C-alpha positions as CSV (number, residue, x, y, z in Angstrom):
1,X,42.1,151.7,119.9
2,X,42.6,150.5,123.4
3,X,39.3,149.7,125.2
4,X,37.8,152.0,127.8
5,X,38.5,151.7,130.7
6,X,41.9,150.2,131.1
7,X,43.0,148.3,134.2
8,X,46.4,148.0,135.8
9,X,47.4,146.0,138.9
10,X,49.7,147.7,141.4
11,X,50.7,146.0,144.6
12,X,48.1,143.3,144.0
13,X,45.2,145.8,143.6
14,X,43.5,146.4,140.3
15,X,43.1,150.1,139.3
16,X,40.5,151.1,136.8
17,X,41.6,153.9,134.5
18,X,38.8,155.5,132.4
19,X,39.9,157.2,129.2
20,X,40.2,161.0,129.7
21,X,41.6,161.9,126.3
22,X,42.0,160.5,122.8
23,X,43.8,161.6,119.7
24,X,44.7,160.1,116.4
25,X,47.9,158.5,117.8
26,X,47.5,158.9,121.6
27,X,45.2,158.0,124.5
28,X,45.3,158.9,128.2
29,X,43.6,156.9,131.0
30,X,43.4,158.2,134.6
31,X,42.2,156.9,137.9
32,X,39.3,158.8,139.4
33,X,41.6,160.0,142.3
34,X,44.4,161.0,139.8
35,X,46.9,158.7,141.5
36,X,47.6,156.7,138.3
37,X,47.8,157.9,134.7
38,X,48.3,155.5,131.7
39,X,49.4,157.1,128.4
40,X,49.8,155.4,125.1
41,X,51.4,157.4,122.2
42,X,52.7,156.6,118.8
43,X,55.0,158.7,116.6
44,X,55.8,158.0,113.0
45,X,58.8,159.4,111.0
46,X,62.3,158.2,110.3
47,X,61.7,155.9,113.2
48,X,58.4,154.6,114.4
49,X,58.0,154.8,118.1
50,X,55.3,153.6,120.4
51,X,55.3,154.4,124.2
52,X,53.2,153.0,127.0
53,X,53.7,155.0,130.3
54,X,52.3,154.4,133.7
55,X,52.7,157.3,136.2
56,X,51.9,157.2,139.9
57,X,51.3,160.5,141.8
58,X,51.3,160.8,145.5
59,X,51.7,163.1,148.4
60,X,54.4,162.3,150.9
61,X,56.5,163.8,153.7
62,X,59.1,166.4,152.9
63,X,62.5,165.0,154.1
64,X,63.7,168.5,155.0
65,X,60.5,169.6,156.8
66,X,58.4,166.6,158.0
67,X,55.6,169.0,159.0
68,X,54.9,169.7,155.3
69,X,54.0,167.3,152.5
70,X,55.2,167.3,148.9
71,X,53.8,165.9,145.7
72,X,55.9,163.0,144.2
73,X,55.7,161.4,140.8
74,X,57.2,158.1,139.5
75,X,56.9,156.7,136.0
76,X,57.6,153.4,134.3
77,X,57.4,153.2,130.6
78,X,58.0,150.8,127.7
79,X,59.3,152.0,124.3
80,X,59.1,150.1,121.0
81,X,61.2,151.8,118.3
82,X,61.9,150.6,114.8
83,X,62.5,151.8,111.3
84,X,60.0,154.3,110.0
85,X,57.2,153.1,107.7
86,X,57.0,149.7,109.3
87,X,59.9,148.5,107.1
88,X,62.5,146.0,107.9
89,X,60.6,144.1,110.6
90,X,57.3,142.2,110.6
91,X,54.7,142.9,113.2
92,X,55.3,139.4,114.5
93,X,59.0,140.1,114.9
94,X,58.2,143.3,116.8
95,X,55.7,141.5,119.0
96,X,58.4,138.8,119.8
97,X,60.9,141.5,120.7
98,X,58.3,143.1,123.1
99,X,57.5,139.8,124.7
100,X,61.2,139.0,125.2
101,X,61.7,142.3,127.1
102,X,58.6,141.9,129.2
103,X,59.6,138.3,130.1
104,X,63.1,139.4,131.0
105,X,61.6,141.9,133.5
106,X,60.9,139.1,136.0
107,X,60.5,140.0,139.6
108,X,64.2,139.3,140.3
109,X,65.4,141.5,137.4
110,X,63.0,144.3,138.4
111,X,64.4,144.2,141.9
112,X,67.9,144.6,140.4
113,X,66.7,147.4,138.2
114,X,65.2,149.3,141.1
115,X,68.4,148.6,143.1
116,X,70.4,150.3,140.3
117,X,72.3,147.2,139.4
118,X,73.7,146.8,135.8
């Protein structure tokens, strides 16, 4: 189980996210102002799937009517998927795969991703 609270750093500022729900294969952590929500979920079946999701919620200007604000959401998530029943790959191999993807997402590559390059 992930510790409570969790911490994420956005734009150089650490955000503390206390646990707000817990299940057998899921946990949710939320900032006190609701602006950030971190979710960790696991599904097991033909394929085992683990997902970490960070959502940011904010209120911003309506481009069609600047006198009114609208709610906006953005989400970044990481998915690890492999054969069901933890077969075919060792936990070390799966960890190495995760580390390779997170290392690939350097600042330069994230800028390209956000810029919709491929």
